[in-house]
C-alpha positions as CSV (number, residue, x, y, z in Angstrom):
1,M,0.0,0.0,0.0
2,L,1.3,3.4,-0.9
3,V,2.0,5.9,1.9
4,N,-0.6,8.4,0.6
5,E,-3.4,5.8,0.6
6,A,-2.4,4.5,4.0
7,I,-2.5,8.0,5.5
8,L,-6.0,8.7,4.0
9,R,-7.3,5.4,5.4
10,F,-5.9,6.1,8.8
11,L,-7.4,9.6,8.9
12,E,-10.8,8.2,7.9
13,Y,-10.4,5.7,10.7
14,C,-9.6,8.5,13.2
15,E,-12.7,10.5,12.2
16,L,-15.2,7.7,11.7
17,D,-14.2,4.9,14.1
18,R,-12.3,6.7,16.8
19,N,-14.5,9.8,16.7
20,L,-11.6,12.1,17.2
21,S,-12.2,15.8,16.9
22,L,-11.7,17.4,13.5
23,K,-8.9,19.5,14.9
24,T,-7.0,16.3,16.1
25,V,-7.6,14.6,12.7
26,R,-6.2,17.7,10.9
27,M,-3.1,17.7,13.1
28,Y,-2.5,14.0,12.4
29,G,-3.0,14.8,8.7
30,Y,-0.4,17.7,8.9
31,Y,2.3,15.6,10.6
32,L,1.8,12.6,8.3
33,H,1.6,14.4,5.0
34,F,4.7,16.3,6.0
35,F,6.4,13.0,6.4
36,E,5.0,11.8,3.1
37,E,6.3,14.9,1.3
38,W,9.8,14.4,2.9
39,L,9.8,10.8,1.7
40,V,9.1,11.8,-1.9
41,K,11.5,14.7,-1.8
42,T,14.3,12.6,-0.2
43,Y,13.9,9.3,-2.1
44,Q,12.4,10.7,-5.3
45,K,9.6,8.2,-5.4
46,D,6.3,7.1,-3.9
47,F,6.9,4.7,-1.1
48,E,5.0,1.6,0.0
49,V,4.4,1.7,3.7
50,E,5.8,-1.9,4.1
51,K,9.2,-0.6,2.9
52,I,9.6,2.1,5.6
53,N,12.3,0.8,8.0
54,E,14.3,2.0,11.0
55,E,16.9,3.7,8.8
56,I,14.3,5.8,7.0
57,I,12.7,6.8,10.3
58,R,16.1,7.8,11.7
59,N,16.9,9.9,8.6
60,F,13.5,11.7,9.1
61,R,14.4,12.3,12.8
62,L,17.8,13.8,11.7
63,Y,16.0,16.0,9.2
64,L,13.6,17.3,11.8
65,S,16.4,17.9,14.3
66,H,19.1,19.4,12.1
67,Q,17.8,20.6,8.8
68,Y,14.1,21.7,8.9
69,K,13.3,25.2,10.1
70,N,9.8,26.5,10.4
71,K,9.6,29.9,8.6
72,F,7.8,31.5,11.6
73,K,9.4,29.8,14.6
74,G,12.8,28.5,13.4
75,E,14.2,25.2,14.6
76,L,11.7,22.7,16.0
77,K,11.8,22.0,19.7
78,R,12.3,18.4,20.8
79,Q,8.7,18.2,22.0
80,T,7.4,19.3,18.6
81,Q,9.6,16.8,16.8
82,N,8.0,14.1,18.9
83,Y,4.6,15.1,17.7
84,F,5.6,13.9,14.2
85,L,6.8,10.6,15.6
86,V,3.7,10.1,17.7
87,A,1.6,10.5,14.6
88,L,3.8,7.9,12.8
89,R,3.4,5.5,15.7
90,S,-0.3,5.8,15.5
91,L,-0.3,5.3,11.8
92,F,1.7,2.1,12.0
93,R,-0.3,0.8,14.9
94,Y,-3.4,1.1,12.8
95,L,-1.7,-0.6,9.8
96,L,-0.6,-3.5,11.9
97,R,-4.2,-4.1,12.9
98,Q,-5.1,-4.1,9.3
99,G,-2.7,-7.0,8.7
100,L,0.0,-5.1,6.9
101,K,3.7,-6.0,7.6
102,V,5.0,-2.6,8.7
103,I,7.6,-1.5,11.2
104,A,6.5,-2.0,14.8
105,P,5.5,1.3,16.4
106,E,7.7,0.5,19.4
107,M,10.7,0.8,17.1
108,I,10.1,4.5,16.7
109,D,11.7,6.0,19.7
110,L,10.7,9.4,21.0
111,G,13.4,11.9,21.8
112,K,14.0,12.6,25.5
113,V,12.4,15.9,26.4
114,R,13.9,18.2,29.1
115,D,11.6,19.3,32.0
116,R,9.5,22.2,31.0
117,N,9.9,25.6,32.5
118,I,6.4,26.9,32.7
119,K,5.3,30.6,32.9
120,F,2.9,31.5,35.7
121,L,1.9,34.7,37.5
122,L,2.3,35.5,41.2
123,P,-0.8,36.6,43.0
124,E,0.3,40.2,43.0
125,E,1.0,40.1,39.2
126,L,-2.4,38.7,38.6
127,E,-4.0,41.5,40.6
128,K,-2.0,44.1,38.5
129,I,-3.4,42.5,35.3
130,F,-7.0,42.5,36.6
131,K,-6.8,46.1,37.8
132,A,-5.3,47.2,34.5
133,V,-8.7,46.7,32.8
134,C,-10.8,49.9,32.5
135,I,-14.3,48.8,33.4
136,D,-16.2,51.9,32.3
137,N,-17.8,50.2,29.2
138,I,-19.0,46.8,28.2
139,I,-15.7,45.9,26.5
140,G,-13.9,46.5,29.7
141,L,-16.4,44.4,31.7
142,R,-16.1,41.6,29.1
143,D,-12.3,41.7,29.3
144,R,-12.3,41.6,33.1
145,A,-14.8,38.7,33.1
146,I,-12.6,36.8,30.6
147,L,-9.5,37.2,32.8
148,E,-11.4,36.2,36.0
149,V,-13.0,33.2,34.3
150,L,-9.7,32.0,33.0
151,F,-8.1,32.2,36.4
152,S,-11.1,30.7,38.2
153,T,-11.6,27.7,35.9
154,G,-8.2,27.0,34.4
155,L,-9.9,26.6,31.0
156,R,-7.8,26.3,27.8
157,V,-8.4,29.3,25.6
158,S,-10.0,27.1,22.9
159,E,-12.5,25.9,25.6
160,L,-13.2,29.4,26.8
161,V,-14.1,30.8,23.3
162,S,-16.4,27.9,22.5
163,L,-18.6,28.6,25.6
164,N,-22.2,29.7,25.1
165,R,-24.3,31.6,27.5
166,E,-26.7,28.8,28.3
167,Q,-23.9,26.5,29.4
168,V,-22.8,28.7,32.3
169,N,-24.8,28.5,35.5
170,L,-24.1,31.6,37.6
171,E,-26.2,30.4,40.5
172,T,-24.3,27.2,41.1
173,G,-21.0,28.5,39.8
174,E,-20.2,25.3,37.9
175,F,-20.6,24.0,34.3
176,G,-19.3,21.3,32.1
177,V,-16.9,21.5,29.2
178,I,-15.6,19.1,26.6
179,G,-11.8,19.3,26.5
180,K,-9.0,17.6,24.6
181,G,-9.8,14.2,23.2
182,G,-13.5,14.7,23.9
183,K,-12.9,14.4,27.7
184,A,-15.7,16.0,29.7
185,R,-15.1,17.7,33.0
186,V,-16.7,20.1,35.4
187,V,-15.2,23.6,36.1
188,F,-16.0,26.0,38.9
189,L,-16.4,29.8,39.1
190,S,-15.0,31.6,42.1
191,K,-17.1,34.3,43.8
192,R,-15.1,37.0,42.0
193,A,-15.5,35.3,38.6
194,K,-19.3,35.0,39.2
195,E,-19.5,38.6,40.1
196,W,-17.6,40.0,37.1
197,L,-19.3,37.6,34.6
198,G,-22.7,38.6,36.0
199,K,-21.9,42.3,35.6
200,Y,-20.9,41.7,32.0
201,L,-23.9,39.6,31.1
202,Q,-26.3,42.2,32.7
203,K,-25.0,44.7,30.2
204,R,-25.6,42.4,27.3
205,N,-28.9,43.2,25.4
206,D,-28.2,41.1,22.3
207,P,-29.6,37.7,21.3
208,Y,-26.3,36.0,20.5
209,R,-25.4,32.7,22.1
210,P,-21.5,33.0,22.6
211,L,-20.6,33.9,26.1
212,F,-17.9,36.3,24.9
213,I,-18.5,38.3,21.7
214,R,-16.5,41.0,19.9
215,Y,-17.6,44.6,19.7
216,S,-15.2,45.8,17.0
217,G,-14.1,44.8,13.5
218,P,-16.0,44.5,10.2
219,K,-19.8,43.9,10.3
220,P,-20.8,41.1,7.9
221,K,-23.2,42.3,5.2
222,E,-25.3,39.2,5.4
223,G,-26.1,39.6,9.0
224,L,-24.4,39.2,12.4
225,T,-24.4,35.5,13.1
226,D,-23.3,33.8,16.4
227,E,-20.1,32.4,15.0
228,K,-19.1,35.6,13.3
229,L,-19.4,37.5,16.5
230,R,-17.7,34.9,18.7
231,L,-14.3,36.0,20.0
232,S,-11.4,34.0,18.5
233,V,-8.5,32.3,20.2
234,R,-6.2,35.0,18.7
235,S,-8.4,37.7,20.2
236,I,-8.0,36.3,23.7
237,E,-4.2,36.1,23.2
238,R,-4.1,39.7,22.1
239,L,-6.3,40.7,25.1
240,V,-4.0,39.0,27.6
241,D,-0.9,40.5,26.0
242,K,-2.5,44.0,26.1
243,Y,-3.2,43.9,29.8
244,R,0.1,42.3,30.6
245,K,1.8,45.3,29.1
246,K,-0.5,47.8,30.9
247,A,0.2,46.0,34.2
248,G,3.9,46.4,33.6
249,I,4.6,42.6,33.4
250,L,7.9,42.5,31.4
251,F,7.9,38.8,30.3
252,R,5.5,37.7,27.6
253,I,2.6,35.5,28.6
254,G,-0.5,34.1,26.9
255,P,-3.8,32.7,28.2
256,H,-2.0,29.4,29.1
257,A,0.1,31.2,31.7
258,I,-3.2,32.0,33.5
259,R,-4.1,28.3,33.4
260,H,-0.7,27.5,34.9
261,S,-1.3,30.2,37.5
262,Y,-4.7,28.5,38.3
263,A,-3.0,25.2,38.9
264,T,-0.2,26.8,40.9
265,D,-2.7,28.6,43.1
266,L,-4.6,25.4,43.9
267,L,-1.5,23.4,44.7
268,S,0.1,26.1,46.8
269,H,-3.0,26.3,48.9
270,G,-3.1,22.6,49.7
271,A,-5.0,20.9,46.8
272,D,-3.8,17.4,45.9
273,L,-2.3,16.6,42.5
274,R,-5.0,14.2,41.5
275,S,-7.8,16.7,42.1
276,V,-5.9,19.3,40.1
277,Q,-5.4,16.8,37.3
278,E,-9.2,16.3,37.2
279,M,-9.9,20.0,37.2
280,L,-7.4,20.7,34.4
281,G,-8.7,17.8,32.3
282,H,-5.3,16.1,32.0
283,K,-5.5,12.5,30.8
284,N,-2.3,11.5,32.7
285,I,-1.0,12.5,36.1
286,S,2.4,12.9,34.5
287,T,1.2,16.0,32.7
288,T,0.1,17.6,35.9
289,Q,3.5,16.9,37.5
290,I,5.0,19.8,35.5
291,Y,4.1,22.0,38.5
292,T,7.2,20.9,40.4
293,H,7.8,24.6,41.3
294,V,4.9,24.1,43.8
295,T,5.4,20.5,44.9
296,N,9.1,21.1,45.5
297,V,8.3,23.9,47.9
298,R,6.0,21.6,49.8
299,L,8.6,18.9,49.9
300,K,11.0,21.4,51.5
301,E,8.3,22.1,54.1
302,V,7.9,18.4,54.8
303,H,11.7,18.0,55.2
304,E,11.9,21.0,57.6
305,K,9.0,19.7,59.7
306,Y,9.9,16.0,60.0
307,H,13.7,15.6,59.4
308,S,15.5,15.0,62.8
309,G,18.4,17.2,61.7
310,N,16.1,20.2,61.8
311,R,15.1,19.8,65.4
């Protein structure tokens, strides 16, 4: 079977049988078609998947590591290189189940990734950002509500922008979201988040469903539909950067830094790692363990309290 046909069958399987989100399927398609194009360019021919061996995979890894440069971001980080390899593993795992004699997925090693240094905001830095918002108009109320909801719930920015008004229960202060991989979870609004979100929604006198809408930009000639008014991920990124600058925060952050701040806040006040994992929507506890800057501090407290040498 030619590589192109194998990829198409795998992507159909991901969409129809595994019911993966279209975004996930598109990303698989990007990584795998990138590999296919590299194969054709490097070996000057269409390949059969059965002929892909360890040497070819190793040459592809060397290309990602030493030669390829993204025109926007430059050299690929090791974690990004691994995304391509994970996609290949999934492809070959599927082909094996279809009875094809292809390389075993376990033969495709992932590069060792260094521990991540995550960006998060201290409580006083968060307060500066919140107070940097001018709340004299509906745009300011919306922006303050967005920042408060991000910090209160730890939502990913893609989850935030997809929210509709009827989803959010201001009385109970909790609502459900569908996160990565279709994983459902419940998130919670703090008293402050409920207060600011309530103030913003009271000012809304429109019929549109999105929880957060735009108030500037071109007006569609054919009418203002829900999706055309919904704030985009890029809009939230610009919003966070705007108030970061106004607050005098010198290092660049995005909405994900507020998610990191949310997890840091919970852990530093005594929440256990498993609960934070659930609230963040992490599939594996290992993902939540990136917050070692918090757990390490608590380990020091345990050492100081219980080690006999400190008495």
